[in-house]
C-alpha positions in Angstrom: -68.7 18.4 13.5 -70.4 20.9 10.9 -67.0 22.4 10.5 -65.4 19.1 9.6 -67.7 18.6 6.9 -66.6 21.8 5.4 -63.1 21.4 5.7 -63.4 18.0 4.3 -65.1 19.4 1.3 -62.7 22.2 0.8 -59.7 19.8 0.7 -61.5 17.4 -1.7 -62.4 20.3 -4.3 -58.9 21.8 -3.8 -57.4 18.4 -4.6 -59.5 17.8 -7.5 -59.1 21.2 -9.2 -55.3 20.8 -8.7 -55.1 17.6 -10.3 -56.9 18.9 -13.5 -53.8 20.9 -14.7 -51.5 17.6 -15.1 -52.0 15.5 -18.2 -50.2 12.5 -19.5 -49.6 14.1 -22.8 -46.8 16.5 -22.7 -47.8 20.0 -23.5 -47.0 21.2 -26.8 -47.0 24.8 -28.6 -47.2 22.9 -32.1 -50.7 23.4 -33.7 -51.2 20.5 -36.1 -53.6 17.7 -37.1 -51.4 15.3 -39.0 -48.2 13.7 -38.9 -46.2 11.4 -41.1 -43.1 9.4 -40.8 -41.1 8.5 -44.0 -38.9 5.8 -44.5 -35.7 6.1 -42.6 -32.9 4.4 -44.8 -30.5 2.4 -43.3 -27.1 3.6 -44.4 -25.0 2.3 -41.6 -21.9 0.3 -42.5 -23.1 -2.7 -40.5 -26.5 -3.1 -42.1 -29.3 -4.8 -40.2 -32.2 -5.7 -42.1 -35.6 -4.8 -40.7 -34.2 -2.0 -38.4 -35.4 0.7 -40.6 -39.1 -0.6 -40.4 -38.9 -1.4 -36.8 -37.6 2.5 -36.0 -40.6 3.7 -38.4 -43.1 1.8 -36.7 -41.8 2.6 -33.1 -41.7 6.5 -33.7 -45.0 6.5 -35.4 -46.6 4.4 -32.4 -44.9 7.0 -29.7 -46.5 10.0 -31.5 -49.8 8.3 -31.7 -50.0 7.1 -28.3 -48.9 10.4 -26.9 -50.4 13.0 -29.0 -53.8 13.6 -30.6 -52.0 13.8 -33.9 -53.4 11.7 -36.9 -51.0 9.5 -38.8 -50.9 9.9 -42.5 -49.1 8.4 -45.3 -48.6 11.7 -47.3 -49.5 15.4 -46.8 -48.7 15.4 -42.9 -48.6 19.0 -41.4 -45.4 17.3 -39.2 -43.0 15.3 -41.2 -40.3 13.1 -40.0 -37.6 11.8 -42.0 -33.9 10.7 -42.1 -31.5 7.8 -41.7 -30.2 5.3 -39.6 -26.5 6.4 -39.9 -24.7 3.9 -37.2 -25.1 0.2 -36.2 -22.0 -0.6 -34.4 -20.8 -3.4 -31.8 -17.9 -2.1 -30.0 -16.0 -3.4 -26.6 -16.4 -1.2 -23.7 -14.7 -2.9 -21.0 -11.6 -5.3 -21.0 -10.4 -8.0 -18.8 -6.7 -8.3 -17.4 -6.0 -10.6 -20.8 -7.1 -7.7 -22.8 -10.2 -9.3 -24.0 -13.6 -7.8 -24.2 -15.7 -8.1 -20.9 -18.6 -6.2 -22.2 -19.8 -5.2 -25.6 -21.7 -1.8 -26.5 -24.6 -1.9 -29.5 -24.8 1.6 -30.7 -27.4 2.9 -33.0 -27.5 6.4 -34.4 -30.1 8.0 -36.3 -30.1 11.3 -38.3 -33.6 13.2 -38.0 -34.9 15.8 -40.0 -38.4 17.1 -38.5 -40.4 19.5 -40.8 -43.4 21.7 -39.4 -45.0 22.8 -42.5 -47.1 25.4 -40.5 -44.1 27.0 -38.9 -40.4 26.6 -40.1 -39.0 27.8 -36.9 -39.9 24.3 -35.0 -37.7 22.6 -37.8 -34.8 20.2 -36.5 -32.3 18.5 -37.9 -30.3 16.4 -35.3 -28.6 13.1 -34.8 -29.5 10.8 -31.7 -27.8 7.9 -30.6 -28.3 5.3 -28.0 -26.7 2.0 -26.8 -27.2 -1.1 -25.1 -24.4 -3.1 -23.4 -24.2 -6.8 -23.0 -21.8 -9.4 -21.9 -19.1 -10.3 -24.3 -19.8 -13.9 -23.7 -23.0 -13.5 -25.4 -23.6 -13.3 -29.2 -26.1 -10.6 -30.3 -28.9 -12.7 -31.7 -32.1 -14.2 -30.7 -33.4 -12.5 -27.3 -30.4 -10.3 -26.5 -30.8 -8.8 -29.9 -34.5 -8.1 -29.6 -34.1 -6.9 -26.0 -31.3 -4.5 -27.3 -33.3 -3.2 -30.3 -36.4 -2.7 -28.0 -34.4 -0.7 -25.5 -32.6 1.3 -28.0 -35.7 2.2 -30.2 -37.7 3.1 -27.2 -34.9 5.7 -25.9 -34.2 7.1 -29.5 -38.1 7.5 -30.2 -38.7 9.2 -26.8 -35.5 11.6 -27.3 -36.7 12.5 -30.6 -40.3 13.0 -29.5 -38.9 15.3 -26.7 -36.9 17.3 -28.8 -39.6 17.9 -31.4 -42.9 18.0 -29.9 -42.6 18.0 -26.1 -42.8 22.0 -25.7 -42.6 22.6 -21.7 
């Protein structure tokens, strides 16, 4: 019985200590305290009003929720800027009658990331993601909201991973 107590204690200590190396915030080698997200101008041929604002807010929120960096309007040590370069709806599948069975909304964003403390971290890259929906639906109301949320979630996570998640 005495040995059972020691074994239980040992297992408990090992379990809690091994959990200590994990965290919900991805490791990063970037040493900074502040970040700023400049306006992402919407230069896409098919203009979607408010998309630039929604994208900026989504990126700010993601960084704020997953790091300890502080959002500042100017003078940030980490700076994000760029353009929304593409907003396109295109058919992806066709029926036997050569009509669209499914449409795809694609949004592309060109991002420039600057680390004012270490230029080696700077990045310029285009990120793109899509949302498929039935051709029988219009891209409005709930479908558009769902599409934008899903695409912006994925785009901002991909940008975060490329700029800050240093595993």
